[in-house]
C-alpha positions as CSV (number, residue, x, y, z in Angstrom):
1,M,-8.9,8.6,-13.5
2,P,-7.5,12.2,-13.7
3,G,-7.5,14.0,-10.3
4,S,-8.3,10.8,-8.4
5,S,-5.3,11.2,-6.1
6,T,-6.5,14.7,-5.2
7,V,-9.9,13.3,-4.3
8,I,-8.4,10.5,-2.2
9,T,-6.1,12.9,-0.4
10,A,-9.1,15.2,0.4
11,L,-11.1,12.2,1.7
12,L,-8.3,11.0,3.9
13,Q,-7.8,14.5,5.3
14,W,-11.6,15.0,6.0
15,Y,-12.7,11.6,7.3
16,Y,-9.6,10.2,9.1
17,D,-7.8,11.5,12.3
18,D,-4.9,9.2,11.5
19,V,-3.6,7.1,8.6
20,L,-1.8,4.0,9.7
21,V,0.7,2.5,7.1
22,L,1.7,-1.1,7.4
23,G,5.3,-0.9,6.4
24,D,8.6,1.0,6.9
25,R,9.1,4.6,5.7
26,Q,12.7,3.7,4.8
27,I,11.5,1.1,2.4
28,Y,8.6,3.0,0.8
29,D,7.6,6.4,1.9
30,V,3.9,6.8,0.8
31,C,4.0,10.5,1.9
32,K,6.8,11.2,-0.5
33,E,5.8,9.0,-3.4
34,Y,2.2,10.2,-3.4
35,Q,3.1,13.8,-2.7
36,F,0.9,14.1,0.4
37,P,0.4,17.7,1.6
38,E,1.9,18.5,5.0
39,S,-1.6,18.5,6.6
40,L,-2.0,14.8,5.6
41,R,1.6,13.8,6.3
42,E,1.0,14.8,10.0
43,K,-1.7,12.1,10.2
44,V,0.5,9.3,8.8
45,H,2.0,6.8,11.2
46,F,4.2,4.0,10.0
47,C,3.5,0.8,12.0
48,G,6.2,-1.5,10.7
49,Y,5.3,-5.0,9.5
50,V,2.9,-7.4,11.2
51,S,3.5,-11.1,11.3
52,R,1.5,-13.5,13.5
53,Q,3.6,-16.5,12.8
54,H,6.5,-17.7,10.7
55,P,5.6,-18.5,7.1
56,T,4.7,-22.2,6.7
57,R,5.1,-22.0,2.9
58,S,7.9,-20.8,0.8
59,R,7.8,-17.7,-1.4
60,S,7.8,-19.9,-4.5
61,E,4.8,-22.0,-3.2
62,I,2.8,-18.9,-2.5
63,R,3.5,-17.3,-5.9
64,K,2.6,-20.6,-7.6
65,E,-0.7,-20.8,-5.8
66,L,-1.5,-17.2,-6.8
67,S,-0.3,-17.8,-10.4
68,V,2.3,-15.1,-10.2
69,A,5.6,-15.9,-12.0
70,E,8.9,-15.4,-10.3
71,D,9.7,-12.4,-12.6
72,E,6.3,-10.8,-12.2
73,S,5.5,-8.1,-9.6
74,L,3.2,-8.9,-6.8
75,V,1.4,-6.1,-4.8
76,L,-0.6,-6.7,-1.7
77,V,-2.9,-3.9,-0.7
78,T,-5.0,-4.0,2.5
79,A,-7.5,-1.4,3.8
80,G,-9.1,-3.1,6.8
81,G,-12.7,-4.2,6.9
82,G,-15.9,-2.5,6.2
83,Q,-17.3,-0.2,3.6
84,D,-14.4,2.4,3.7
85,G,-11.9,-0.2,2.6
86,Y,-14.1,-1.5,-0.2
87,D,-14.7,2.0,-1.6
88,L,-11.0,2.8,-1.4
89,L,-9.8,-0.4,-3.1
90,S,-12.5,-0.4,-5.8
91,L,-11.0,2.8,-7.3
92,P,-8.8,2.3,-10.4
93,W,-5.2,1.9,-9.3
94,Q,-1.9,2.4,-11.2
95,P,1.5,1.9,-9.8
96,P,3.8,4.9,-9.6
97,A,5.6,5.2,-13.0
98,A,8.8,6.2,-11.4
99,L,9.0,3.3,-8.9
100,P,12.1,1.3,-9.8
101,K,11.4,-2.5,-10.2
102,G,11.8,-4.3,-6.9
103,S,12.1,-1.1,-4.7
104,A,9.0,-1.9,-2.7
105,S,9.3,-5.7,-2.6
106,G,8.4,-7.7,0.4
107,P,8.7,-11.4,1.3
108,C,6.2,-12.5,-1.4
């Protein structure tokens, strides 16, 4: 969808006081990769990774359950609960073309 990133950026700037990013800026900097304007970058806070408990299943078991082959990419996107998250995640999504394979990989 042409211009969708501009629309999303405008919505984030207008409706949200802060944008919390689950992850580490050193691993994947969403501000840089999505070319956020300075006014939006000021709202972004990287929260690190959250884990409630140690994994009880292996990486291979989880990928098998999700029908994702070992050589396939797996992306997990979360936006919290409620209508805002649904609207955001229901938009067409394309991975950044310049993202090197494996550069934003996590434990799954």
